[in-house]
Structure formats: C-alpha cells, structure tokens
N, C-alpha and C positions, 0 to 999 in steps of 0.2 A: 385490409391495408397491406402496400404493397411490399416490393420484396427488398427494397432498398430502404423502408423502413421497421421489417419485422430481423433484418440484421442489425440493423443500430440499435433495436431493441437489444436483440440475444449478443450482440457486442458489451454494452452497455448492464444488463445482465451477469456476463460473466467476470466484467472485471467489478460489479457491487460480489459477487462472491469471495473475489479472489481478499476483497477486505475484509470478509467476513471471518476467512478459515483463517488470516494473520488475526484479526480481534478475537477468535475463540482460543488458536494456540497462547496469547498473549494471555488473556483469562484462566485457561486451565492448566499450563504450562511454564511461567511466567521466565524460574531457570533454564528452561531449557532454549527462550529466546537469549537469554545471557548467553548459554553457552555458544550459537550462534554466531552471537558479538565474538568470542573470546574473551567476557568479562564472567565474571564469579560475582555474583550480591555478596553485601559487607551491610546492607544490613536490611529489615522490613521496607526503608524506604523507594531501593532499590524496585522489590519488586511491585508495590503501591508504581513510582513510575513507569511500568513497564505495563500495565495493567492497565494506567491513564491513555497513556499514548497510547500504546500497540492497540490495546484492549478496547479501552472505553472509545475513544475516537475514531480506529478504522471501524468500529459497530455501527455509530454516527456516520460515517461516510457510505456504507455500505448500505441501510437502510434508505441516508438520500437516494443513492444511487439507484435502486429496485425503484421507490416510487416515480423519480426521475426517468425513467429508460421506459416509463409509461406516458409518466404525462409530459416530461421536458427534456426531448433528447440534445437540442442544443445546446441547454442548459448543464445535460450532463456530460455532453462531450468537450466542454467546453474547461469543465470543474476536474476532468478525468486531465486534461494536458496541464491545467492551470498546476494539480498537485503531482505531477509526472515530473514539469521541465524546473519545477522547484526543489525536486530531490535527485534530478541528474544535473542537475547547477549547483550543488552541494559535495555531489558524488566528486564529479568532475575536480571542481577544488581541490580537496580532497584528496585525489590522484595524482596533482598537482605537487600540494604542499606535502605529501608524504610516501608516493610512490602507488604500489601495489595494492592490494586489498586482497582481503579472503577468497575464495570461490565465492561462498555463501552471498560476500558483498554484489561480487561479478556476474554471479546468477541474476542478480535482484536490479540489480543493472541494468545490465538487458532487458529482463518484463521490464522495466520502466520505459526504456527508450522503445522498443515495440509499442506498449500504451499514449506513449506522446505521439508518435506519427502514429 
C-alpha cells in the first residue's frame, strides 16, 4: 500500500470516528446536544429527533466511511465533500440571514471547512 493510499485511508477513518463520536453523544446524551445548540427539549419528540438525526444518521455514515475507507476511497472522499459542502451552504446562508452564531457552531463550521478542502 503506497503512502498516499495509507494517508487517504487514515483521513477517511478519522472522519468516520468524528461521525461515530457525534452519534454516540446523541444516543447517550441528547439533552447535551440540545444545550450546545442553546435549546431545551420540550417533548420526547425532541430527544427522538436528536437521536435519529444526530445519532442514527451519523452512525450509518460512520459505518459507511469505515467500510469505504478500505474499499472505496474515492467514493468516501466524494461523500465527505458533499456532506460538508451541504452543511457549509446552510451555515453561510444562516450567517448572512441571522448573523454570527455561537462558538459551538463556529467550531463546527471550521471543522466542516477543513474536511471539505
């Protein structure tokens, strides 16, 4: 395995671990996810939505990237780019519409920008 392929696989596995960390946080402590966003849960549906979107979806993405990191690097890199550009488009629009966001959102924007490039 050449150095570039090892580096690429390592990067994809790093991103997979980020997805996994987000998923586990959402499954185990959905209230904390809401707190980071400055929200309070007003119903069980809020926890359900956090666990499904931040938990289940990120867990599925983590699993896909783990597999793709070894078998389909180009596909995995394309997926990471599409995923992060989608978030960045939404964040930039929101910054224009609402102004500056919390430090939590700014940190994730930086992470997403790095992952995109």
